[in-house]
N, C-alpha and C positions, 0 to 999 in steps of 0.2 A: 443175491443180496441177502446182507447178514442184517439182522435187527440187533441194535445195541441199546441195552437199557440204560436209560439215565433219569437219574435222581436225584435230590438234594443230599449232601454228605455234610456232617458235623467236620470242626476242624480236629477232632482228637480221633475222629476214622483215617485221616492223614490219607486222601484217597490218590492212590500211586498214579502217575503222569500216564501211564499206559493205558488207563483204564477211564481216562476222561475224553470227553467227546471232544474237545478240540485235538486231542493226540490221536485219535481214530481218524478225523477229517483230515490231518496231517498225512497222516499214513495213506490214505486213498491217494493223496494229492503228490504224494510222492512215489507212489507206483507206478514204473516206468512200462505198464501195460498201453498198447498201440491202440490208436483210434479205427473202430472199423470203416467201411466206405460208406454206410448207410449215414451215421453219425456225420463224417467230412462233409458230405453233400448238404447235409442240414445244417451245418455251421457256415458252408459257404453262402447259403440261402440266409440266414438271421445277420451275416455280416453285409449283405446286401439290403436287408430289410432296414438295419440299421441306419445304414448311409442315406436311404431312400427318406425317411424322415426326418434325418436331421437337414438334409437337402432344403426340406419345405420349410425347415422352421430357420433357417439363417438370418433372417431379416426380424424375427419376433425378438421384443424388447429383453427378456430374461436371458434369451441366447446371445444377443449383442452383448448384453453385461458381462455373463460369464468369459463370452471371448476375449472381451478387453481386459479382464481381470487375469486371463491365461497370458494374454500378450505383454503383459506389463512383467513377465517372468522368463525372458528371453534365454536361449541358449545360442552364443554364437556358432557359426557355420564352421565346421572344421574343414580347409582347404584340404582338397587330396589331389593326387597327380591326373587321376583317372576319373572322369564322370560316368555315371551309370547312364546309359540311352535315356531311360523315361523319367527317372526320378530325380537327378540331380545329384548331388554330394551325397555318400554315404554319412553318415553324422551321427552323434549324440544329440539327444533331444526326442520331442515327439510332434506331429503335426497337429493343427487345428483346423476343424470342419472351416472350408469357405476360404482359409488363406493357402496360399502356395505351399506346394511341398516341401521347399526351401527355409520355409519359415518354420522354425524350431522352437519349443519350449520346453520346461522342466515338466517331465513325465505324470507328477501329481496333478499340476494345472491344466494339463491337456486331457487328461482323464476327467476333471470338472468342466470346461468349457466343452468339451465333446460328450460328457455324461448328460447336460443340459441341453445340447442340440437334440440327442437323441429322445429324453424324455418328453421334452416341453408339448408335443402335439397329443400326447398319449395313444401313439399309433403304433406302438411295434410290440412284439411277442409278451405272452401271459402264461404264467399258470398258477391253478386254483386247486386247492387241498384244505387241509388243516389252515393254512396261512394262503395268502394272495401274495404273488409276485411278479414281476417283470425279468425274467432272466437275461435278455438282452442287456440289461444294466450291466453285467460282467465284461461285457465286450469292451466298452470304451477305456478303462484301465488297464485291461490285459492287453490291447494292442498299444496303448500309449508307452507302456515297458517294455514290449517286445520293440519297438521303434527305438528307443531309448538305448536299450541293451543289447540290440542285434548284433553288434560288432564284437562288443566284449565279452559276449556269451557264445557269439558263434550262431546265433539263432536264424532257424528256417522258417517258413510256413508252417512244415509240418510240425514243429515246436508250438508255434500259435493255434494252432487247430486242437491240438492235446491241451493246452492252457484254458481255452474257451471251453471244451468240453467238461473239463474238471470244474470250472467255475459254474454252469448249469447242473452238472451232476449234484454239487453240494448243494446249492440253493433250493432246487428242487427236493431232493431229499428230504431238508430240514422242513420247508413248507409242507412236506407232506405228514409231517409228525408233529411241529411244534407250532401251536396255534401263539400267534402275536395281537392279533386285533381282538382277540377277548378281552386282553388286557389293556386294551388301547395303546400298544405299542404298535409304532409304526413298522411295515413290513420290511424296512431297509437293514433292519438289525439281523438278517439273515444274508443280507447282500455283502455287508463287510467280510465278514468270515469268507463266502464264497468266492468273493474277488481275489481276496489273500490268498485263498487255496487256490485259484486258477494262477496267480502271477506266480506261486512259488512252483506250481508244474510247468510253468513255462521255463523258468528258468532252471529247473532240474534241480532244486535246493533238496536239502535233507530235511527229514520228518521236525528234529529240533527246532530248526528257525522257520519252517513254516507254522509250528505250533505256536510259538512265541508271536508271528504276526497275525494268527487267527485271534488270540486272546485280545491283542491289543486293537483289533479292527471292529470286534464286538465291543468292546468297551467303550469306545469311543462313538458307536454309530446305535445305539439304542436311545429312540426318541418316542413322544407320545403321538397320537394319530391324529393330534388337533390338524395337521396339516391338510388331514382330507376331511373336514368336517366344518359345517356351517358355510363361512363364506372362506371359499378354498382360494388361496393367495398363490404367487408365483414359486414361491418354495417347494411346492408340488413337484415341481421339474427340476429343481436343486437338490432336494433330498437324496434321489440316487446317487445323484453326481459326488455329492458329498462323500456317502459311502466309499464309493471308488475311488476317490481322493485318499481318504482316512486309510484304505486296503494298500495303495501304493505307499504310503507314508509308514505304515506297519512294518511293511516288506523292509524299508530303507533301516528303520530302526531295527528290526530283527536281524538283519546283515550286519550290523555293527556291534551286536551281541546283547542288546538290551532285551528286557523280559517283559512279562505280562503278569497282570492280575490272575491267580490260578487258586483252583479251578474256576475258571472264567465262567461256565455254565454251573458246576454242582456245588459250586461253595457254600457254606451258610449265608453269605452274605454277596452271594452271587445273583447273575441274571434272572433264574429260575427261582430262587427263592423268594425275592423280593420284586421282582418286574411279573413274572408269569404266575405258575398255579401255584407257588410256595411251596412253603417246607415239605409238604406231605407230595409233591408233584412225582409223576413218574411217566416218561416218554420212550418210545419204542421207534427209534430211528434209524431208516434203513439205509443200509452204506454198502457199496460193491466190495465183495471180499478182494484179496489178492490175487491179483491177475484177472479179475473180472472187467469186462471194457465198460466205459462210461456211457451209458446209453440213455441218459435221463433228459437229455434237448428232444428225443423223438417224442416225450409226454406233451411238452410245451404246444403252442399256436400261438400264431400271429394273428394280427386284425386287418380286416379288409376295411374297415372305417374307421376314422378317427374319434375314438369313445371308448369308453369305459369297458373293459371286455364285457361285463355282464349284460351291456346295452348291445353287443355285436348282433348277437341273434335276435333281438327284438327291433334291431333296424331292417333285418332281412323279413320279419314276419310283417312288418308295418309296409314295406314297401310291396309284398306281396299283396297284402288287403287293399293297397291303394291300387293295385290292377285289375283285382277281382270285384271289388265293392267302393269304386270311386266316392260314394256317397257318405263314407264313414269320416272321410276327412273336411265334412262340412261341419262346424258347430253349429248351427242352426239345427240340423237335423239329430244331432247325437243328445241322447239325455245322459250318459255315462259311457265311460271305459274302465272296467277293472281289470288290472295285470295281476294275474294268479300265479306267484313266483316262489323261488328259494328264501330263505330267512337273509342270506346276504343280500340279495337285489332289494329284497323289501326295506330292510333296516339301515342299509347302507347308502344306496343310490335312489331308493325310492320312497314315499309316504311316510314310511315308517319310520323314517331318520327323524321326522317331527321338525325340518329346517324348513323355515318360511323361506331362505333362498331358494330351494329347489322348484319354486313357482314364481321367482321373480324375474321381470323382464329385463332388469337392469344389473341381473347377478353378471360375477364374471364369467369370462368362459372356462375355467377352471371348476368354477360351481355347475355351470350348466354341463358339464362333459359329465358330473356324477348326478344328473338328474333323469332318470327314467322315464319321468312324466313329460319334461321337453324332448327329451329326443324320441320316444315314441310318436309325439304328437307332430312333431317336424318332419320326420321322415315320413309320417301318414298321409301328411298334404303332400308333401314335396315327391314320394315314389322313391325316395334315395336319400344319400349323404353325402356332404363335400367336408373336407377339413376346415376350410375358411368359411364360406358362404353360410352355413348353416349356423354359427357362431356368432354371425354377425348381429350387433345390437340391433339393426334394424329388422334382421329377420325374426330375432325374441321378441319384439316390441309390435309385431302385426296384429293387428285387434281379433282376427279372426283366429291365429295362434293362441293368443291369449285366451282368448275364448274356451278354445277346445281343450286347450292344457289343463285349464282348472277343474275339466270334467274328469282328468286322468288321476287314478288311484291304483297302490299296489296293496296287495294283500299275500300273506304269506299262507302258502301251501304245505303240509308237511310231507307230501310224497314228490313235489320238486324240492325242498330241502334235502329229503333221501337222497334224491339221485343225484343231487350237487354235492353231497360228499360222499357217495358210491366209489369204492375202488376198482370199479370193474370199468372200463374204459368205455365197453359198450354200453353201459346203463349211464355212467355220468351226464349229466346236464346242467346247462348252462342258461335255459329258457324258462317256460311257462306255458299258460296257457290265457287267452285274452277274451272277455266277453264285451261284446258293444251291443249297448243298448239302445236303440233307436227312438226318437220322440214318437214315432207311429206305432211303437210296442214291438216292432221286428229287433231279433237277436244274432248276432253274428259272433259267431265263436271259431277258434281256432288256434293253433296252439306249433311252437316248435322247442325242441330237445337242443341241437347245437347250432351256431352260426354255419352259414352256407360254406365259409372257408376253413371250417373245422376238419381235421381229418377224417371225420364220419360225418361230414355236411355233405349238402348236395354238391358243392362243386369245391373241394379241398385244394387248399394252395400247394403248388408245384413250382418248379424252378420257372416256367417262366410267368409266374403271377408275380413272384418277386421282382423279376426284371421289368416286368410292365410297371410294376407299382413303383419302382426306383427310375423308370422313363418319364411317367405321368409327374411326379413329385419332382423329379430335376428339371424338368424341360424349361421352367421358367427362371431359373437360377444359375445352370451350367451349361456350357457351350456342348454342340453336339459330340465333338471330339473327346471331351473330357468325360462324358458319358460315357463313350465307348471304350476310353480309357480302363476308366474304374472298373467297370465291368469285366473287361477282359483278364485285368489283374486278379480280380476278386476269383473269376471261376476258376483259375488254377491257383488257389490260396495254397493247396498244400506242396507245391513247385517252387514258391518264391524265396529267392535265395535272401541274406541279409540286407545287402540294398535295397532290394526290391520292398521290402516292407514299409519302407518310407512313405511308399507310393500309394498305401492304404489310408485314402483322404481323398476329399473331393473340394476342388479349387472352383469357386463360383465367378462367373463370368465378370468381366470388368466391369467396374463403377456398381454391382449389388452391393457390395459391404460399405461403399462409400456414401451410398445413398442413406444410410441410416447412421447417424453420429452415436460414437460410445460415450455412454455417461461417463462421468468422473467421478472417482471415487480414491479411497488411498494410494493404493499403487500407481 
């Protein structure tokens, strides 16, 4: 990896294009280096993971809404002489999760609808460093463009794997170096550029075109973190999808010869100067050198539980305590529960956020998803976590839960903050220590560093776990043969032909989508 120093430059300095971060990212995206087998296998895992969580969200209101918007932008089926065996007509346009593969829409709208479906349950992969990210958000826009452009560009599954690997690489490298949340900028500001870069790799575009698309994508995806503060709304699921949609549109404009604000990162009125660390900022951004494989996806980790990533380890610890000390789930016997954890966990999803909504039994699902006091309480009482039942209003309102919930607080522990920010994978941690004081004076203490499913956890996720997650979440909404069809296609992803790329979608069981009326809008 090469470190690229990035700082603000005055207009008089006239920073050369080749010295700008957006250009360096574009060069990485345009580098034709092959993807190695380990990365390829992980890309397959994450394509399966995304489809799993999308299946579970098909009838949820934000997903229904986004899907209905996408379906209002159809691309007619192009009739061909031959039909492919399993996909239908090879054609322009992109598929929408839940709909038959023959239903095609404009790719930016497919990226939108599928991005919301993937993000809605907060249940796919994560990478946490200087910034937080869900790099699996790159997959919907890259697949949407792959399907739409497959015939025109002669794309194969191998091209798609390369595009996804680039999306992960750029988003994770940016997240390692540049903090957005410190300045209350939402993490999707790293997603617009990474998705544009991934699409650039997919299509084999030159650095000049990718560079312009990256600048446009960043310029249109900077937004505040209010989407993840206080009473969290359904926009939390839409924000990454919007970034993916903007990336697709940015590529389209760049292909037409349109340019972007420049230097987008380093300019004196650019993103760093006014939205991030200011005129005196300096970042060292790691990027692969020419000919160096893109392996950042291996640094990311998926979720066993449908909750914010910092909650994963705490759910695992809570279910362990539930087994070993069942009395700690009884509010009448507990005096207090104090979670000693990292700065981020305490101040963003813990009591340090000072958000009363995090203790409100009538709060939205999105808010409860970002409340460690609530999540730890329910997991402690139930001995596990369910992506639907654990968030039900009736579950949150249980009197014994509300009583115990109010006794849970978090506090920052400098050592856990240090480990959270460690660059040593063996030391990096997302958990902490819990101290449960009982009314009779007894004290139970335990700690956890990483989630059980983490690569260094007690049960690291492997292919069988991704497949099992897909089967479990898809069981109620997809027919058995559709489950097997998708898995069979996904597991030979690098070998797919242009026509077969259209099969990288999931079609709901008859009547499932019709059971939830689509809301009306402008389109």
